[in-house]
N, C-alpha and C positions, 0 to 999 in steps of 0.2 A: 503491502502499499505506500504512495506517494505523497505525504503532507502537502495541505496546504503551504502558501501562505501565512498566513494569519497562524498554521497553528503553529508551523516554523517560531515564527516571532514569537508566540508566543514557549514555549523550546524553550528560545536563547534568552529573554529574560527569566526565566526563574532560573535554568544555570549561573546568570549572570547575578540574578542574586544570591542568592544558594553561594557559590565558591566567589566567584570575581568581584564580589563590592566588599567583603574583609578584608584582600589584598591592597586597595586601592589609598589608605591610610602609610605604608612602607614602603606601593609600588608606581603612584602617580606616574602617569605618564608612558608607560611600556604596556607592553605588548603581552597578556594571557591569553592561551587554547585549551578549552573544559573540555574533557571530553564528556561523550554521554555518560560513565558509574561517577564521573567530580572530580577528574583530575585530571589536572594541572600543570603544565606549561610558563611559567618567563620570561619574556626575552626585552628585548633596550628594540627590536624591529620586526613587522612584518613578514620577514621573509622566512628571519628565521625562530621565527616562535611554530609556525607552518610548519617548518627542514624540523625541529627537535620536536615536539610533538606530532609528526606520521612516523619518525620513526618509533615515537616515545606509545602512542598509541595507535595511531594508523585514519584513519577518512571518519568521516558525520562526528567532528568537532566544530566545536562555533569559534571562530579566535575574532576579539574585543580589546579596543585598548585602553585598560587602565583612567577611567574618569569622563572617561568622555563618549559622550554618544555614538559608535563605530561599533556594525557585527563586518565579520564575514564567514563566512558557513564552507569549504570542501567537500569534496563525495570520491 
């Protein structure tokens, strides 16, 4: 089943609130990838966080800039 855009937005928001928001104080401005199971990887750039997350837990994660309203997802 393919998730709709609205479902993906809700998933992304829920993951950020639970796993990303607590990282804002110490890592604001960095990028975080959050896996479906809640694992996180931090890096100073989008490219680096995607590379690290792909190696650590594969596709299906959301990428956020901590403290900003920006989100990406890769398959």
